[in-house]
C-alpha positions, -999 to +999 in steps of 0.1 A: +020+032-045+002+065-044-029+071-065-014+103-080-010+112-117+018+093-135+044+118-147+029+147-128+063+164-125+070+161-163+079+195-177+075+211-143+093+244-150+114+265-126+092+283-101+061+261-109+041+242-084+020+211-088-005+201-061-020+166-063-048+151-042-050+113-047-077+092-032-073+054-029-097+027-017-098-011-015-116-039+002-095-069+011-112-102+019-098-131-002-074-152+019-042-166+003-014-188+015+013-185-011-007-182-044-034-206-032-067-190-023-085-204+008-119-198-007-136-217+021-131-187+043-156-166+023-179-196+020-179-201+058-182-164+065-150-163+086-130-141+062-113-110+076-125-078+058-104-047+056-118-014+042-088+009+035-092+044+023-066+072+021-062+106+007-026+117-002-019+154-006+013+159-026+031+191-035+059+194-061+080+224-069+103+230-098+136+243-085+149+244-121+133+230-153+149+197-144+153+196-106+122+193-084+113+186-048+082+168-036+063+161-003+034+137+003+012+139+033-012+109+036-044+107+056-061+074+061-092+057+075-093+019+079-117-005+095-113-042+100-141-068+105-132-102+118-144-130+140-111-146+150-101-114+170-134-113+188-139-147+204-124-169+177-137-184+144-165-210+148-157-246+139-177-265+113-184-301+106-185-318+072-221-306+066-211-269+073-229-268+106-212-251+136-199-276+161-195-270+198-204-238+217-192-207+199-190-175+220-177-151+194-192-127+168-181-104+140-169-070+153-150-039+140-117-023+149-106+009+131-079+036+128-080+071+113-055+100+110-021+110+096+001+085+079+038+085+073+050+116+054+075+114+026+099+140+010+120+136-021+143+154-045+142+144-082+160+152-114+150+148-151+179+132-170+173+151-202+162+187-210+124+187-210+124+216-235+140+196-262+131+160-252+097+145-258+109+114-239+125+116-205+134+098-172+136+112-137+153+097-107+142+108-072+156+100-037+139+108-005+130+099+031+099+085+048+093+097+084+074+078+111+047+105+115+018+080+114+006+065+147+018+029+148+003+018+181-034+025+175-056+008+201-092-003+200-117-026+218-117-064+213-148-083+223-155-118+238-121-120+255-109-139+285-113-175+296-151-172+296-153-151+264-172-124+283-147-095+285-141-064+264-104-057+263-085-027+248-055-037+226-033-028+197-051-032+164-038-054+136-007-042+117-027-040+084-047-010+098-020+008+117-015+043+103+023+040+101+050+015+105+072+033+131+103+033+109+125+057+091+128+049+054+148+057+023+128+060-009+139+057-046+116+065-074+121+064-112+096+078-137+097+074-175+079+092-203+086+077-237+068+091-268+057+063-292+037+084-316+016+116-320-010+104-295+007+075-277+030+076-247+047+048-227+048+055-190+069+037-164+073+041-127+094+021-102+093+028-065+111+012-035+110+022+001+138+007+023+130+009+060+162+012+081+142+004+112+139-033+121+110-037+145+091-007+159+087-018+196+050-024+194+041-060+204+013-079+188-018-080+210-017-118+213+021-121+219+031-139+251+052-120+276+081-145+271+081-140+233+113-124+219+110-090+202+121-104+168+089-125+167+065-105+189+070-070+176+057-054+144+082-053+117+090-020+098+089-035+064+101-024+030+076-017+002+078-017-036+058-009-067+063-012-105+039+003-129+041+001-168+015+013-192+005+031-224-015+064-224-035+073-256-046+108-263-082+106-276-098+140-281-103+174-263-079+166-235-093+131-228-068+102-225-072+064-221-047+044-201-039+006-200-011-009-180+001-035-156+014-030-120+029-051-093+032-039-057+037-054-023+058-060+008+090-081+005+099-109+029+134-096+033+145-060+036+174-045+017+188-029+049+179-027+086+169-063+093+138-083+085+127-096+119+093-091+135+058-097+123+047-088+088+025-102+061+048-101+030+034-107-004+025-090-037-002-086-063+001-082-100-028-063-116-041-051-150-048-013-147-073+004-170-077+042-165-091+074-180-080+109-177-087+145-186-063+174-187-061+211-195-029+233-193-033+235-155-058+209-143-055+171-146-079+144-134-071+107-136-090+076-125-078+040-126-090+007-112-063-020-111-078-055-112-059-082-094-047-111-116-022-128-094-018-127-056+009-143-034+014-143+003+050-153+008+068-166+040+078-140+066+107-141+091+088-162+116+074-187+089+110-194+078+122-201+113+093-225+120+098-242+087+134-250+097+124-261+131+095-284+120+109-297+087+076-288+068+067-256+051+049-231+074+033-201+058+007-177+072-023-162+053-031-127+042-062-112+027-061-094-007-086-073-027-100-078-061-099-042-073-081-010-062-097+023-069-075+054-075-087+090-082-064+119-085-068+156-092-037+178-098-033+215-104-003+233-117+004+270-110+032+294-113+060+292-139+050+288-175+025+259-173+044+240-200+028+206-207 
């Protein structure tokens, strides 16, 4: 989900614009299979560390007092630090000492640039002039504008672990997923008292593309596309919270959110390689607003993380008769900062 202001199109009047810049950052490094954390990865120093930063530039326009259109253009920078991709993880004995001859080391791969652009059309169900509580429904499209075959150098490759080879970077730091998507977004603003508002947001992106044609770097030539290619996966987010107006435009926020990647898509097939899973977080935040300018910062803290089975895991489970599930790395905290500015129209808040 974007790190933009919740309800930023509320009371967006006809002819009024709202521009939002949302910055988002997290560091993922805690490995999970299902909801079990493999804490030994951090203890051994073999964990995969992703630093993911993005800036989303969004623009909304009030066609009428209730109908609005929006566009979001994401820019991202990611780097990925690992050992297993650059010669393999070392092996340890019961005392924690490295066994055998290890010819790897920790290296970085990275990506930077434009992500997948989104457009949507939304409508507030009740008249904002007379309703202090309201809900909007928006439908839109996601375009494959982000590069989904970013390449970088991988070290300690080959039989002797002495080669540097160019290859496709991990799916988690690709700038886009290569798919066309349909988005649905529901926002809710419910007044609970003079200074108290309940906010809700539900988002789902259904990718109609199955796999995007980019094969994993380590896939064998004989591997079928439905197991070797990157999947264009669905995404979802749910956000619920309460905002309290304190003084002089300052507000405090406390909520819960869940977001992730499902194992099975609604449409378009679910084959290919993905790391499905979800995280449930507690989200504290603080904001400041004037009639035109709004600033909001939140830091969702992960409370529950679960890496669920993907398409390939399910097939291997059936073939072997025992549960197979891959791992994925999650973050502890997600940092969101957004600044929005409204202009044109009547600036009704």
